[in-house]
N, C-alpha and C positions, 0 to 999 in steps of 0.2 A: 860368691853372694849371700851375705845373711839377709836374710826377709825381715822389716823394720818391726813385723807384726812377732816375731820371733827375740827380738830381740833382748828381752826378761829373762827368757831361759837360758841357763847354759848351754854349752855348745853338744855336751854329751845330751843333755835333755832333747834339745834338739831333733839331734840324730836320731834318738831312739824312735819320736814320736813318725822322724820321717821313714825311719825302717820299715815301720811296723804299717802307716799308710800307702806305703809303696805297692804291699801285699794286697791290700783294700781294692787299689785302685788298680793295680795288677790284673786281677780279676773280674771287677768290672770288665775291664776294657777290652780282654781276650774274651770272655762272652758272646760284648754286644758285636767285635768285631769279625768275629767269627759266623755271628748270624748274617751281619753283613755281606761278607763275602758269598756265604750258600748263595743269597739272591744279588748276588755282583750286578752293581747297574752298569757296569761295561759290559756284561754281557748276557746273564740269566735274564735280566728283566727286560732289555731288549729285545732279546729275542723272543720271548715271553707278550710282548705289548704287540710284535709283528705278527704276529698269531692271530691278533686279535683286530690289527687295522692293519690299511697301508698307509697311512697315513707319515711321512716322514718327520712333521714337526710335532707328530705325537710321540713318536718314537723315540727322538731326540730328547723330548720333555720328559718321559716318564727317566728317562737316564738320571736326571741332572733335579727331579722333583725332590726328592728328600734334601738334597742339596738349598733348595730356594727353600722348603720348608724348616730347615734346621736355621738359617742365616736371619730368614725377614722380619722375627719378631725379636731378635736380641736386643736393638739396641732400643725397642720400649719397654723391656724387663730391665733392662739397666738402670732407666729410668726410678725402677718403683724399687730393686734392691738395697738401692743405697741406702735406705733407710734399717737396715740392719747391717750390725756389724757380723754376724755369724750367716751364711749363706747355706749352710747343709742342708736345713729340713725345704729352702728353697730348688734344691735338686733334688732330696729323695721323694718328695711331698706327691708334685705331680710325674714324678719318674713313671711312680708304681702302676697306676694305667695306663699311660700311653704306651708300655710295652707291651700294651697285652693284645694290642690293635692287629699287627701280622699275624698274630695266631689267628685273631677272630676273621682274615679276611682268608686264609688257608679254609677253617670250615664254610663260608662262603661259597665262593668258590666249587667246591667238589656239589655243593646243594644245587649251584645253578646248574651245573653241568654243561657239557659241549655246545648243545644248540644255542646257547645266548650269548654269544661273543660278546657283543656289544654292551650287558651287563657287568659281565667280568668287567671289562674293559674300565667301565664307571667305577665300579666298586673298589678294581684296583686304585685309581686316578683318587678316590677320596680317602681310602684306609692308610696307601700310601703317602697320601699328603699330611692326614693328619698324626701319623708316625712323624714325618719329618718335623712339623710345624711343634709338636708335641716335644719332641728334643729340639727343639731350636727355643721352648720357654727355659728346659734347664740348661742351657747349650751357657750362658753366663754363668749363673752360680756354680756349674763346674768349673769352670776356666777361674775364677776366685778362688775354688774352692781348694783345686791343684796348684795355685799361685799361694797363698796361705801354709796350705797344710804338708805341700812340699817344697824342697827349694829347686834350682834349677840345674844341677846334676843328677837330682834322684827324677826331676820329669824327664829327662831326657833319657835317663836308664829305665822309666817306666814304659815311657812311647815305643824306643825300640826294642825292647823283648815282648812287649805286647803284641809286634807287628812279626818280629821274630816267631814266636810261641803259635801265634794265630796261623803264620803261613806255615808251617810244620804241618799245624793239622787238616790247612788244607789240602798238602798235597797226599794226606792219606783219601780226604772226602771225597776231591775232584773227581774219581774214578768213579765212585759212587754216584756221582752224580750225572756221569756218563750213561752207567747200567738204565739209572732212573729214567732220562729222555732219549734211551735208547727205544728199537721193536720192545724189547727186556719188559721193557718197564711198563707202567701204568699208562694205560692210553692220556689224550689229552681230554682236560686240562687237569686231570688227576694229578699225572705225575708232576706236573709244577706245584698245586699242591701239596703235595708231599713236600717241595723243597720249600715254600715258605710256611709250611706247617713248622718243621724244623726249624727255621731260624725265630719263628713268634718265639716259641719254646726254651730258644736260648737268650732272646730278649727278653723275656718274663725271667728267668732263671738271674740275670743280672744286678737287677733290682735290688738282690742280697747283698753282694759287698762291701759297696758303699756303706750302708747301714752302719757298719761299724768302725767309722772312719770318725780318727780322733782329730776334729777340729780345731786349729788357730784363729787367735782374732786377727781378723785383717783390719781394712779402713775402717776409721771413725764414724759412725753411725750418725746421719743425718738426721737430722729435728722433723726437718720437713719436705715434702716430695716436690722440688722443683716443677715451675709450671712450664709447660713448652716454650712460652714465651722468654722465661731464662734458659731453660733447656737447648733449645736449638741453636741459638746463639753461642754460647759457648761450645757446641761439638765447632762450629764454623771456627772459632778462636783455635780451637785445638787441630784443625787441619790447615789452621793457614802458618801458626807456628809453630807445628813440629815438623820439622821437614824428614826425619827417617821414618815418623809412623806416615807419614803423608806417603811416602815411596815404599812403602810395604804394602798400604792399601794398593796402590795402583798395580802392585807386582801380582799382589791376590787377585783382583782385576783380569788384568793379563792373562795370568794364569786360569783364568775361569773361561775366558774366551780360548787358551790353547785346549780345554776340556771341551769345545765345542763339539768335537770331531768324535770323545769319544761314545757313544752309546752306536756310533755310522763301522765301529771295525768290525763288526760283528757281524753288521750286515753286508759289509764287504766282502769278509772269509763267504757267509756262505752264499751271497747273489752273483757276487762280481768272479769270483773266485772257484764257485761250486765247491765244495766243502759241504758238509751234511753238519746238522745242527749239532748231532750226538758226537761226533767229530771235532768241530770247529767249539765250542762251548769247553770242554773238559779240557782239552790241550791246551789252548786259548789261558784258562782260569791257571791250569797248574803250572805255564811259563809264566805269568803273572807272578803266580806266589812264590814258586822257586827265587824269580829276582828278587821279592818283598822279602824271602826269610835273608836274603845277604844283605838287601839295602838295611834291614833293620839292624844287622851286628855292623852296621857300618854307624849308623845312628847311634845306636849303643854306646859304639865307643867315641865316635867324632861329635856327634850333636851335647855333651857333656863337657867336651873343652872348647867346641867352636860351632856355634850353631850357623852361624850368617858362612860360614863355609860351607857350610854343609847343605843352604841353602841356596849358593853361587853351584855347587858342583852336580844338583839333582838336576837345576833348572838346564845345566848344559845338557844335561844323558837324557833329560827328559826329550829334546830337540830330535833323540833317533826313534820317536816314536813314527809321526808321520812320516819323518824321510822316509823306514822300512816300508810305510804302506803304499809310498809312491814307486821304491822297487817291486813290492810286491805282486802290482798292478804288471808289472814288465816279466818277472823273472819265475811268478810263480809262488807259494805262500812261506815258503822257508824264511825271507827276511820279516815278514808279522810275528814270525814266531820269537825271532829273536826280537824286535820291536816289543813284544810283549814281556818277557823275560828285562829287557833296561827299563820297562816302564815301572815295574815293580823293586828293580833296583833303585830306583828316582823318587816316580810319582808316586807309589806310596806310603812316604815318610813327608812328604815337601809339605802339605799341607798342616803337619802335624809340629815340621819345623817352624811353620808361619805363626802358628798359635802358640809354641812355644818361645820364642821371640817379643809377643805381644804383653803375655804374661809373665815374662820378666822385665820386660824394659818400661812398663808400666809403672808408676807410684803404688802401694795397695790402696789409698784413696782415691786415684785413678784407672785404678783397674775396670772394675767392672763397666764405667764410660767406653774405656780403650778398647777392651772385648768384644761390648755389643756393637762401637761405630763402626770396627774392624767388619765384621760378620754381617751386617748390616747393609753397607756398603756394599759389599761384594754380590751381595745378593739378586741387586737389581741387573748385573750382568750375571748371575747366576742365570738370572729367569728368561730375558733374552738370548743367552749363548742357543739354545736349542733353536729356539725359531730362526736367529741367523745358519745356523747348522744344517738344519733341514730343507729351508729354503736355498740355501747354497748348492745341497746336494741334488732339490729335484731339480732346479734350474740348470746348474753347472755340470755335475758330477761329483765322483769322489775325489778325484785327482783335483781338482780346482779348491773343495774341503780341505783335504791334508795340507795343502799348500799354504792356505789362510791359517792352519794352526800353526803349522809350526813360524809363518812369522810372528803369531803372538807370542808363543815361548820365547825365539828370541829378541823381543821388545823389553818379556819380564827381563832375562838377563840383563839385558842391559842396564836399567835400571836399579836394579840391586849390586850390579857392578862398579855404578855413576855416582848413586846417590846413598846409600844404605852403609855403615860404618859399621865399625865394632864398637 
């Protein structure tokens, strides 16, 4: 697929620009995703927050807070950036201060110390929320930038290799995380502060590569920002008329409901299965990472050829995680380890494949609106999913929670099979 914004360039010129940009986007992605994995929202963060509060709703919210912050502002940002033909500095400018927030939180945690868990929890929710919202502000410009300055083939390769390289790095880092969290490491909360500090440093370094991206022009510049009275009906028309796009949004929402159980798997392992944090966190993280490496290599190859087929296969494989947790409650932790392995193989690239589908599907003029609408609508579900998950867990237990999660991923698979076509 040749992007409309690059039709005035020859094929050789486009390939040269894509190849050069590929490495800058890849560098940014590796640093950012490595930082996100060091403070994994499915292992490290829920385990950290469980030491600060007994509220299952807050523990569940901690695992989705970044995703909510990332998706919520994107539709509103999309309304403003349509007045700019080039979006690079809409991404680079706000990105620089935002990616220092986690490093600041690490310092705050050390200063507060072990005797003030409530203050640490409040500081975490504020700082992690700011980091998520800040990344959401630059999310639409980033999507537009990858849409204009990489083509579909190079985007799939970038996403796949990014996940694979980060996975290999995390295989080496996971044992170190285990040592940091063990009795041989620093006392709480300095052990977690060390992890947040390492992640914060990588976040800060990730601002450098995209400074060198060669941006190609995207959609036409809009002279006047549409009013909300004009903007909101336009969104409604898009949702009513575009069945494939509406179906992918529904799939994304169902996937977010499937992920409502994600922050609670580590609690299930430590509370119900009786594993210690120093064992459960690094082992489950290593299993997820190992699967992620294999899944990234699969996506690097298959995503560049048939992104939709990958989405379908990934959703089918994702169902194994709640199934494995249900089995682990009967036979012990081994199925859960295998479930995290399968989760890395499938879920680690699932949301990237959604993003790639939207960026490829939308025209250059519509891409900011489509990307913003896609992510902001999903934010509503991401916001309520930890409340649903935490309430189900508190009232009914782990089994019903994992069963409900399984129903959601099966529903998402049905929508993709029935209504989304290549």
